[in-house]
BATORVO-690386 format. One record per residue (C-alpha): x, y, z. Coordinates in steps of 0.02 Angstrom, whole numbers, plus 50000, padded with zeros to 5 digits. Layout:
residues N
c1->X	c2->Y	c3->Z
...
END
This chain:
residues 583
c1->50000	c2->50000	c3->50000
c1->50067	c2->50172	c3->49950
c1->50047	c2->50305	c3->50085
c1->50143	c2->50442	c3->49993
c1->49988	c2->50505	c3->49901
c1->49893	c2->50632	c3->50005
c1->49735	c2->50731	c3->49979
c1->49767	c2->50910	c3->49922
c1->49590	c2->50972	c3->49887
c1->49409	c2->50913	c3->49911
c1->49261	c2->50972	c3->49808
c1->49110	c2->50865	c3->49848
c1->49143	c2->50691	c3->49777
c1->49298	c2->50753	c3->49685
c1->49466	c2->50737	c3->49772
c1->49631	c2->50807	c3->49705
c1->49808	c2->50746	c3->49735
c1->49957	c2->50857	c3->49693
c1->50120	c2->50799	c3->49614
c1->50170	c2->50633	c3->49538
c1->50064	c2->50492	c3->49608
c1->50104	c2->50337	c3->49506
c1->49917	c2->50307	c3->49486
c1->49838	c2->50254	c3->49321
c1->49680	c2->50314	c3->49235
c1->49522	c2->50222	c3->49296
c1->49621	c2->50143	c3->49438
c1->49522	c2->50106	c3->49594
c1->49590	c2->50186	c3->49753
c1->49548	c2->50193	c3->49938
c1->49535	c2->50368	c3->50010
c1->49583	c2->50408	c3->50191
c1->49594	c2->50286	c3->50335
c1->49407	c2->50256	c3->50315
c1->49454	c2->50173	c3->50150
c1->49320	c2->50258	c3->50046
c1->49308	c2->50185	c3->49871
c1->49364	c2->50301	c3->49732
c1->49418	c2->50298	c3->49549
c1->49550	c2->50400	c3->49456
c1->49463	c2->50503	c3->49321
c1->49598	c2->50628	c3->49276
c1->49788	c2->50635	c3->49274
c1->49887	c2->50793	c3->49239
c1->50068	c2->50842	c3->49249
c1->50046	c2->50912	c3->49424
c1->49880	c2->50840	c3->49488
c1->49775	c2->50682	c3->49491
c1->49585	c2->50689	c3->49507
c1->49484	c2->50555	c3->49595
c1->49296	c2->50535	c3->49605
c1->49242	c2->50457	c3->49770
c1->49092	c2->50340	c3->49774
c1->49052	c2->50375	c3->49956
c1->49013	c2->50529	c3->50060
c1->49168	c2->50639	c3->50076
c1->49107	c2->50749	c3->50220
c1->49237	c2->50757	c3->50357
c1->49385	c2->50723	c3->50243
c1->49528	c2->50847	c3->50254
c1->49688	c2->50884	c3->50158
c1->49837	c2->50778	c3->50205
c1->49741	c2->50615	c3->50224
c1->49815	c2->50466	c3->50130
c1->49757	c2->50390	c3->49966
c1->49797	c2->50207	c3->49938
c1->49821	c2->50130	c3->49765
c1->49750	c2->49959	c3->49724
c1->49835	c2->49929	c3->49558
c1->49675	c2->49884	c3->49465
c1->49513	c2->49960	c3->49399
c1->49343	c2->49963	c3->49484
c1->49277	c2->49786	c3->49461
c1->49118	c2->49687	c3->49492
c1->49133	c2->49520	c3->49582
c1->49044	c2->49390	c3->49476
c1->48993	c2->49222	c3->49548
c1->48850	c2->49127	c3->49630
c1->48749	c2->49232	c3->49751
c1->48714	c2->49377	c3->49633
c1->48534	c2->49322	c3->49601
c1->48412	c2->49375	c3->49739
c1->48540	c2->49500	c3->49804
c1->48519	c2->49688	c3->49823
c1->48673	c2->49795	c3->49787
c1->48712	c2->49979	c3->49785
c1->48797	c2->50063	c3->49638
c1->48970	c2->49992	c3->49676
c1->48906	c2->49818	c3->49722
c1->48901	c2->49835	c3->49910
c1->48773	c2->49706	c3->49970
c1->48643	c2->49815	c3->50056
c1->48573	c2->49676	c3->50165
c1->48744	c2->49639	c3->50240
c1->48785	c2->49824	c3->50257
c1->48620	c2->49851	c3->50350
c1->48667	c2->49714	c3->50474
c1->48828	c2->49807	c3->50514
c1->48770	c2->49988	c3->50513
c1->48580	c2->49988	c3->50525
c1->48460	c2->50073	c3->50406
c1->48577	c2->50218	c3->50371
c1->48731	c2->50161	c3->50276
c1->48895	c2->50212	c3->50355
c1->49049	c2->50257	c3->50254
c1->49193	c2->50139	c3->50227
c1->49097	c2->49982	c3->50271
c1->49195	c2->49832	c3->50212
c1->49073	c2->49696	c3->50157
c1->49116	c2->49575	c3->50017
c1->48991	c2->49585	c3->49872
c1->48953	c2->49399	c3->49883
c1->48940	c2->49293	c3->50041
c1->49104	c2->49199	c3->50057
c1->49042	c2->49085	c3->50196
c1->48906	c2->48996	c3->50095
c1->48943	c2->48823	c3->50028
c1->48881	c2->48796	c3->49849
c1->48844	c2->48622	c3->49783
c1->48959	c2->48615	c3->49632
c1->48965	c2->48496	c3->49484
c1->49128	c2->48495	c3->49384
c1->49111	c2->48493	c3->49195
c1->49294	c2->48459	c3->49153
c1->49425	c2->48325	c3->49189
c1->49614	c2->48314	c3->49189
c1->49692	c2->48345	c3->49020
c1->49547	c2->48441	c3->48946
c1->49594	c2->48585	c3->48832
c1->49490	c2->48738	c3->48875
c1->49464	c2->48899	c3->48777
c1->49415	c2->49068	c3->48847
c1->49234	c2->49071	c3->48905
c1->49220	c2->48881	c3->48920
c1->49115	c2->48813	c3->49063
c1->49212	c2->48717	c3->49195
c1->49077	c2->48695	c3->49330
c1->48895	c2->48727	c3->49364
c1->48799	c2->48771	c3->49521
c1->48610	c2->48778	c3->49552
c1->48610	c2->48960	c3->49610
c1->48421	c2->48962	c3->49632
c1->48288	c2->48833	c3->49590
c1->48267	c2->48915	c3->49418
c1->48445	c2->48976	c3->49376
c1->48591	c2->48860	c3->49341
c1->48749	c2->48961	c3->49369
c1->48888	c2->48911	c3->49248
c1->49067	c2->48953	c3->49296
c1->49171	c2->49011	c3->49148
c1->49354	c2->49034	c3->49109
c1->49399	c2->49218	c3->49091
c1->49383	c2->49264	c3->48906
c1->49570	c2->49298	c3->48888
c1->49628	c2->49130	c3->48962
c1->49650	c2->48961	c3->48880
c1->49751	c2->48807	c3->48924
c1->49751	c2->48629	c3->48990
c1->49668	c2->48566	c3->49149
c1->49807	c2->48504	c3->49264
c1->49707	c2->48486	c3->49424
c1->49523	c2->48481	c3->49473
c1->49423	c2->48438	c3->49628
c1->49281	c2->48311	c3->49642
c1->49098	c2->48365	c3->49645
c1->49045	c2->48433	c3->49813
c1->49009	c2->48587	c3->49917
c1->49132	c2->48731	c3->49898
c1->49145	c2->48911	c3->49954
c1->49173	c2->49062	c3->49845
c1->49363	c2->49071	c3->49862
c1->49395	c2->48883	c3->49850
c1->49501	c2->48828	c3->49701
c1->49405	c2->48708	c3->49589
c1->49517	c2->48693	c3->49436
c1->49697	c2->48734	c3->49389
c1->49734	c2->48774	c3->49207
c1->49909	c2->48786	c3->49131
c1->49922	c2->48907	c3->48985
c1->50040	c2->48898	c3->48836
c1->50176	c2->48990	c3->48933
c1->50172	c2->48860	c3->49070
c1->50089	c2->48974	c3->49197
c1->49960	c2->48888	c3->49308
c1->49799	c2->48984	c3->49340
c1->49683	c2->48944	c3->49485
c1->49496	c2->48950	c3->49450
c1->49378	c2->48978	c3->49596
c1->49190	c2->49002	c3->49607
c1->49203	c2->49187	c3->49562
c1->49296	c2->49308	c3->49450
c1->49313	c2->49497	c3->49440
c1->49282	c2->49606	c3->49289
c1->49305	c2->49795	c3->49261
c1->49132	c2->49871	c3->49253
c1->49176	c2->49997	c3->49116
c1->49248	c2->49865	c3->48999
c1->49122	c2->49764	c3->48894
c1->49146	c2->49576	c3->48907
c1->49199	c2->49502	c3->48738
c1->49088	c2->49386	c3->48637
c1->49114	c2->49262	c3->48497
c1->48997	c2->49338	c3->48370
c1->48861	c2->49469	c3->48360
c1->48698	c2->49406	c3->48285
c1->48557	c2->49499	c3->48196
c1->48406	c2->49550	c3->48299
c1->48266	c2->49446	c3->48226
c1->48166	c2->49389	c3->48380
c1->48052	c2->49500	c3->48484
c1->48056	c2->49515	c3->48672
c1->47881	c2->49453	c3->48712
c1->47805	c2->49557	c3->48851
c1->47619	c2->49515	c3->48846
c1->47580	c2->49701	c3->48833
c1->47477	c2->49729	c3->48675
c1->47534	c2->49903	c3->48628
c1->47716	c2->49846	c3->48642
c1->47709	c2->49673	c3->48563
c1->47594	c2->49725	c3->48421
c1->47630	c2->49907	c3->48380
c1->47803	c2->49948	c3->48449
c1->47901	c2->49788	c3->48486
c1->48078	c2->49783	c3->48550
c1->48194	c2->49649	c3->48484
c1->48276	c2->49527	c3->48602
c1->48449	c2->49604	c3->48617
c1->48385	c2->49776	c3->48572
c1->48371	c2->49940	c3->48666
c1->48214	c2->50038	c3->48708
c1->48184	c2->50206	c3->48790
c1->48035	c2->50242	c3->48904
c1->48024	c2->50432	c3->48922
c1->47892	c2->50514	c3->49026
c1->47863	c2->50650	c3->49153
c1->47819	c2->50629	c3->49335
c1->47671	c2->50514	c3->49365
c1->47660	c2->50443	c3->49189
c1->47700	c2->50264	c3->49242
c1->47882	c2->50233	c3->49193
c1->47917	c2->50126	c3->49346
c1->47752	c2->50031	c3->49334
c1->47785	c2->49995	c3->49150
c1->47958	c2->49928	c3->49190
c1->47886	c2->49821	c3->49330
c1->47761	c2->49745	c3->49208
c1->47900	c2->49709	c3->49084
c1->48010	c2->49633	c3->49219
c1->47869	c2->49519	c3->49275
c1->47805	c2->49462	c3->49106
c1->47943	c2->49476	c3->48974
c1->48019	c2->49314	c3->48914
c1->48197	c2->49354	c3->48973
c1->48283	c2->49225	c3->49084
c1->48367	c2->49350	c3->49202
c1->48304	c2->49521	c3->49257
c1->48425	c2->49657	c3->49317
c1->48332	c2->49807	c3->49389
c1->48437	c2->49963	c3->49420
c1->48353	c2->50096	c3->49527
c1->48467	c2->50240	c3->49481
c1->48440	c2->50403	c3->49575
c1->48254	c2->50376	c3->49604
c1->48165	c2->50422	c3->49765
c1->48199	c2->50307	c3->49910
c1->48015	c2->50265	c3->49942
c1->47993	c2->50220	c3->49758
c1->48142	c2->50102	c3->49760
c1->48081	c2->50029	c3->49925
c1->47912	c2->49995	c3->49846
c1->47998	c2->49911	c3->49699
c1->48101	c2->49800	c3->49813
c1->47951	c2->49748	c3->49916
c1->47846	c2->49713	c3->49761
c1->47981	c2->49608	c3->49679
c1->47992	c2->49505	c3->49837
c1->47804	c2->49471	c3->49833
c1->47778	c2->49440	c3->49646
c1->47756	c2->49259	c3->49595
c1->47845	c2->49225	c3->49431
c1->47712	c2->49166	c3->49307
c1->47844	c2->49065	c3->49212
c1->47902	c2->48960	c3->49360
c1->47772	c2->48980	c3->49497
c1->47910	c2->49035	c3->49615
c1->47955	c2->49210	c3->49679
c1->48016	c2->49325	c3->49541
c1->48172	c2->49360	c3->49646
c1->48234	c2->49186	c3->49599
c1->48292	c2->49259	c3->49434
c1->48311	c2->49443	c3->49479
c1->48456	c2->49555	c3->49530
c1->48417	c2->49723	c3->49610
c1->48535	c2->49872	c3->49611
c1->48471	c2->50014	c3->49719
c1->48559	c2->50182	c3->49715
c1->48432	c2->50307	c3->49777
c1->48435	c2->50497	c3->49760
c1->48507	c2->50520	c3->49935
c1->48654	c2->50404	c3->49903
c1->48822	c2->50473	c3->49843
c1->48807	c2->50546	c3->49669
c1->48964	c2->50465	c3->49598
c1->48900	c2->50291	c3->49643
c1->48742	c2->50331	c3->49545
c1->48851	c2->50355	c3->49392
c1->48934	c2->50186	c3->49421
c1->48772	c2->50090	c3->49454
c1->48726	c2->50080	c3->49269
c1->48893	c2->49999	c3->49228
c1->48881	c2->49878	c3->49373
c1->48710	c2->49822	c3->49310
c1->48763	c2->49799	c3->49129
c1->48919	c2->49701	c3->49182
c1->48812	c2->49579	c3->49282
c1->48695	c2->49565	c3->49131
c1->48844	c2->49524	c3->49018
c1->48903	c2->49391	c3->49141
c1->48737	c2->49298	c3->49134
c1->48726	c2->49326	c3->48947
c1->48892	c2->49234	c3->48930
c1->48812	c2->49085	c3->49018
c1->48687	c2->49077	c3->48875
c1->48544	c2->49168	c3->48960
c1->48433	c2->49303	c3->48888
c1->48443	c2->49450	c3->49008
c1->48341	c2->49609	c3->49022
c1->48411	c2->49764	c3->49106
c1->48287	c2->49893	c3->49172
c1->48372	c2->50060	c3->49206
c1->48263	c2->50180	c3->49305
c1->48311	c2->50311	c3->49264
c1->48451	c2->50362	c3->49147
c1->48405	c2->50546	c3->49173
c1->48463	c2->50534	c3->49355
c1->48622	c2->50451	c3->49293
c1->48649	c2->50595	c3->49171
c1->48620	c2->50718	c3->49312
c1->48759	c2->50633	c3->49410
c1->48873	c2->50657	c3->49259
c1->48824	c2->50840	c3->49255
c1->48859	c2->50867	c3->49439
c1->49031	c2->50785	c3->49431
c1->49071	c2->50880	c3->49271
c1->49028	c2->51042	c3->49359
c1->49142	c2->50999	c3->49504
c1->49281	c2->50968	c3->49378
c1->49247	c2->51140	c3->49302
c1->49226	c2->51065	c3->49129
c1->49149	c2->51169	c3->48989
c1->48961	c2->51132	c3->48995
c1->48858	c2->51090	c3->48841
c1->48669	c2->51102	c3->48820
c1->48575	c2->51129	c3->48985
c1->48737	c2->51108	c3->49082
c1->48763	c2->50925	c3->49035
c1->48942	c2->50878	c3->48988
c1->48991	c2->50875	c3->48806
c1->49026	c2->50687	c3->48820
c1->48847	c2->50643	c3->48870
c1->48807	c2->50569	c3->48698
c1->48963	c2->50459	c3->48697
c1->48926	c2->50395	c3->48873
c1->48746	c2->50354	c3->48825
c1->48800	c2->50266	c3->48665
c1->48933	c2->50165	c3->48757
c1->48800	c2->50104	c3->48878
c1->48665	c2->50060	c3->48751
c1->48790	c2->49980	c3->48632
c1->48822	c2->49845	c3->48763
c1->48649	c2->49776	c3->48723
c1->48642	c2->49644	c3->48587
c1->48608	c2->49464	c3->48535
c1->48766	c2->49359	c3->48533
c1->48845	c2->49191	c3->48504
c1->48944	c2->49163	c3->48664
c1->49110	c2->49075	c3->48691
c1->49035	c2->48937	c3->48798
c1->48918	c2->48885	c3->48658
c1->48740	c2->48937	c3->48622
c1->48666	c2->49110	c3->48617
c1->48633	c2->49246	c3->48743
c1->48566	c2->49422	c3->48739
c1->48549	c2->49584	c3->48836
c1->48395	c2->49691	c3->48809
c1->48411	c2->49865	c3->48885
c1->48254	c2->49962	c3->48931
c1->48301	c2->50134	c3->48996
c1->48177	c2->50252	c3->49077
c1->48203	c2->50437	c3->49044
c1->48131	c2->50572	c3->49157
c1->48127	c2->50736	c3->49058
c1->48083	c2->50886	c3->49165
c1->47908	c2->50947	c3->49126
c1->47883	c2->50804	c3->49002
c1->47991	c2->50901	c3->48878
c1->48055	c2->50771	c3->48755
c1->48167	c2->50900	c3->48672
c1->48288	c2->50903	c3->48819
c1->48464	c2->50830	c3->48792
c1->48448	c2->50662	c3->48880
c1->48290	c2->50612	c3->48786
c1->48355	c2->50673	c3->48619
c1->48523	c2->50587	c3->48636
c1->48440	c2->50427	c3->48698
c1->48333	c2->50425	c3->48540
c1->48493	c2->50425	c3->48438
c1->48553	c2->50262	c3->48514
c1->48392	c2->50165	c3->48540
c1->48281	c2->50100	c3->48401
c1->48124	c2->50087	c3->48507
c1->48037	c2->50236	c3->48588
c1->47887	c2->50215	c3->48704
c1->47830	c2->50393	c3->48739
c1->47727	c2->50403	c3->48897
c1->47590	c2->50534	c3->48893
c1->47537	c2->50630	c3->49049
c1->47359	c2->50659	c3->48985
c1->47336	c2->50473	c3->48953
c1->47403	c2->50430	c3->49126
c1->47288	c2->50555	c3->49211
c1->47142	c2->50483	c3->49112
c1->47189	c2->50311	c3->49182
c1->47230	c2->50246	c3->49007
c1->47371	c2->50127	c3->49054
c1->47500	c2->50091	c3->48995
c1->47506	c2->50275	c3->48949
c1->47608	c2->50247	c3->48790
c1->47561	c2->50376	c3->48660
c1->47528	c2->50283	c3->48497
c1->47566	c2->50433	c3->48386
c1->47732	c2->50487	c3->48465
c1->47803	c2->50312	c3->48494
c1->47893	c2->50208	c3->48364
c1->47995	c2->50049	c3->48341
c1->48125	c2->50027	c3->48206
c1->48135	c2->49841	c3->48244
c1->47969	c2->49796	c3->48164
c1->48036	c2->49759	c3->47991
c1->48175	c2->49651	c3->48064
c1->48046	c2->49553	c3->48165
c1->47911	c2->49537	c3->48034
c1->47971	c2->49368	c3->47970
c1->47969	c2->49298	c3->48148
c1->47790	c2->49359	c3->48172
c1->47735	c2->49279	c3->48009
c1->47812	c2->49110	c3->48052
c1->47768	c2->49101	c3->48236
c1->47605	c2->49198	c3->48257
c1->47512	c2->49211	c3->48092
c1->47534	c2->49255	c3->47910
c1->47416	c2->49403	c3->47929
c1->47493	c2->49474	c3->48090
c1->47588	c2->49612	c3->47999
c1->47436	c2->49657	c3->47893
c1->47324	c2->49667	c3->48047
c1->47451	c2->49770	c3->48142
c1->47469	c2->49893	c3->47999
c1->47280	c2->49906	c3->47985
c1->47262	c2->49947	c3->48170
c1->47403	c2->50073	c3->48161
c1->47332	c2->50158	c3->48007
c1->47161	c2->50180	c3->48088
c1->47241	c2->50260	c3->48241
c1->47337	c2->50383	c3->48134
c1->47182	c2->50425	c3->48032
c1->47085	c2->50456	c3->48193
c1->47217	c2->50580	c3->48250
c1->47192	c2->50685	c3->48094
c1->47003	c2->50675	c3->48107
c1->47003	c2->50728	c3->48290
c1->47086	c2->50892	c3->48240
c1->46937	c2->50925	c3->48127
c1->46813	c2->50872	c3->48262
c1->46889	c2->50995	c3->48385
c1->46858	c2->51136	c3->48261
c1->46687	c2->51100	c3->48187
c1->46617	c2->50949	c3->48280
c1->46588	c2->50768	c3->48229
c1->46415	c2->50792	c3->48153
c1->46482	c2->50863	c3->47990
c1->46594	c2->50713	c3->47956
c1->46539	c2->50586	c3->47826
c1->46487	c2->50416	c3->47891
c1->46649	c2->50332	c3->47833
c1->46750	c2->50448	c3->47946
c1->46629	c2->50429	c3->48090
c1->46660	c2->50242	c3->48076
c1->46848	c2->50269	c3->48087
c1->46825	c2->50369	c3->48248
c1->46713	c2->50236	c3->48324
c1->46828	c2->50092	c3->48276
c1->46977	c2->50189	c3->48342
c1->46887	c2->50204	c3->48509
c1->46870	c2->50014	c3->48512
c1->47056	c2->49998	c3->48474
c1->47107	c2->50124	c3->48608
c1->46995	c2->50061	c3->48748
c1->46979	c2->49879	c3->48701
c1->47152	c2->49842	c3->48634
c1->47284	c2->49970	c3->48684
c1->47221	c2->49998	c3->48862
c1->47271	c2->49855	c3->48975
c1->47231	c2->49817	c3->49157
c1->47382	c2->49756	c3->49255
c1->47270	c2->49706	c3->49401
c1->47155	c2->49594	c3->49300
c1->47217	c2->49412	c3->49296
c1->47158	c2->49390	c3->49116
c1->47215	c2->49557	c3->49047
c1->47382	c2->49582	c3->49135
c1->47469	c2->49467	c3->49011
c1->47404	c2->49429	c3->48836
c1->47486	c2->49298	c3->48723
c1->47523	c2->49346	c3->48544
c1->47392	c2->49226	c3->48477
c1->47256	c2->49318	c3->48573
c1->47323	c2->49486	c3->48516
c1->47309	c2->49430	c3->48335
c1->47133	c2->49363	c3->48356
c1->47078	c2->49524	c3->48441
c1->47145	c2->49626	c3->48295
c1->47055	c2->49512	c3->48172
c1->46890	c2->49540	c3->48263
c1->46911	c2->49729	c3->48264
c1->46963	c2->49742	c3->48082
c1->46825	c2->49621	c3->48030
c1->46696	c2->49735	c3->48111
c1->46772	c2->49886	c3->48023
c1->46776	c2->49804	c3->47852
c1->46596	c2->49739	c3->47862
c1->46532	c2->49905	c3->47930
c1->46622	c2->50003	c3->47795
c1->46540	c2->49898	c3->47658
c1->46369	c2->49935	c3->47732
c1->46405	c2->50121	c3->47743
c1->46465	c2->50124	c3->47563
c1->46300	c2->50038	c3->47521
c1->46211	c2->50191	c3->47597
c1->46165	c2->50111	c3->47764
c1->46165	c2->50250	c3->47898
c1->46310	c2->50239	c3->48019
c1->46190	c2->50275	c3->48163
c1->46102	c2->50108	c3->48135
c1->46270	c2->50015	c3->48142
c1->46329	c2->50110	c3->48296
c1->46167	c2->50065	c3->48386
c1->46217	c2->49882	c3->48384
c1->46303	c2->49814	c3->48542
c1->46449	c2->49748	c3->48437
c1->46568	c2->49890	c3->48474
c1->46552	c2->49879	c3->48663
c1->46560	c2->49690	c3->48653
c1->46729	c2->49701	c3->48565
c1->46791	c2->49825	c3->48696
c1->46752	c2->49697	c3->48832
c1->46823	c2->49544	c3->48743
c1->46993	c2->49567	c3->48827
c1->46908	c2->49524	c3->48992
c1->46775	c2->49404	c3->48930
c1->46890	c2->49281	c3->48838
c1->47014	c2->49186	c3->48949
c1->47189	c2->49165	c3->48880
c1->47168	c2->48976	c3->48877
c1->47005	c2->48980	c3->48777
c1->47054	c2->49081	c3->48625
c1->46936	c2->48983	c3->48513
c1->46795	c2->49087	c3->48588
c1->46861	c2->49237	c3->48491
c1->46815	c2->49152	c3->48329
c1->46633	c2->49165	c3->48382
c1->46647	c2->49355	c3->48378
c1->46674	c2->49348	c3->48190
c1->46514	c2->49251	c3->48159
c1->46416	c2->49360	c3->48283
c1->46475	c2->49514	c3->48189
c1->46418	c2->49443	c3->48022
c1->46249	c2->49392	c3->48095
c1->46217	c2->49560	c3->48178
c1->46267	c2->49664	c3->48027
c1->46165	c2->49555	c3->47910
c1->46010	c2->49611	c3->48001
c1->46042	c2->49797	c3->47979
END
């Protein structure tokens, strides 16, 4: 440990050291005798700048700074699932046992419990030749997650020693591998990886499969690809967190990483308690059995908020390399950007738009680019889907974080305050939202859902866009002057909005809707539109058609038809024909 480096100046989370220090860029350091965790972010000819991830109040010039010789790393191994970490992977449950509800500074708690014995099955034997990323053991981490231990990506060699199957602790050596240079490397139950360095992969694959969420407006109109990136912007009270909770519960990812970044403490607490109570519909067990929670609330140190995003994406990459499909929920990237802005201000850097640093776009792109669908070294495929919430002040989508996020994500779910206040949930605005993945996913929809899925989706979307234009006219001169064909569009659009786009998360039938039901619902709505339009063109008054109970019946079909009895939806087609034939 080097005690020659001493604090010269302190400015919030930014600490300065004068003179030559011998430190390297991005090196992790310990500040003062309290051993606060910090990271070198600037090196000059006469000064070194460190950002400290813990509260710096009480520090004073002259206190020592200790080098560690390595970057800030995440500890990766069994015990991550079900755990709750802060932004620099301190286990909050263990920290609470030592310090109580209010976290003290400099608490030394290993990220993963080193006293637990894990039942381990070896997958290699003496003499095996292993390449980087190969699996050498597996551990049932939870009843639904098999944790596969991997060689570091940059290591390959021959197995010269291995232990029998049994119970082992985190630091126990399981396998020894000798590389080409004759150096023997010991492999334990865990490894460390720098959080700002993406883990390598064998091959990047095209995004051709959707992340199925069971939410109609997402799966049908604005899908996100598995391995893609989506933004969820919205002002206060529009339902960003609730939307992410629904996606975490119902999406078909294997592992969920939820990062509460800079949000209010009570909101994160609610999220933690809800995740603990939710029963996973895929397994029938608690959702926590395949969930990792990273909580860095607004009252926690601002620098750790900046690191929390990278900690989460590193954990997601680790499970991706095991061949799992992971989904990272970041709530919210605006608070992360605000942490960048605060640290940039402390460093007296030249501000860009609205005070954010000029490197905000490059930081956002570096984060979202770590999403993707990959062929992994251990064999098979894995993916990371990133869904980042954005909290623009005053719901102003023209502010820098939202605009730069749109540059690096291909899916945009714009949450609308007026929809949320009208209790139209999810409050995703169907005219401001978009997904650039749809063309890439269209072949999958045709093969796995139905040949007419794309046609039905486009029909629904077109009607919604036509309604928007018509409603501008209605606001000016009223609906009575519209021809019957346009009145029909407005009425059918109401059925689409209330009966299809609006979804009740508290209703057991409506909270999750399979794609097959979504397609059949669209067929019923479009069938009613087509048949009604033919009658109107044949000079039948629209008022006579609107008087039929068909429209309200289609609005209620999302509740009336159970997800396991989809054949009942076929009856709606014949009922529509029968009712309209009598007009």
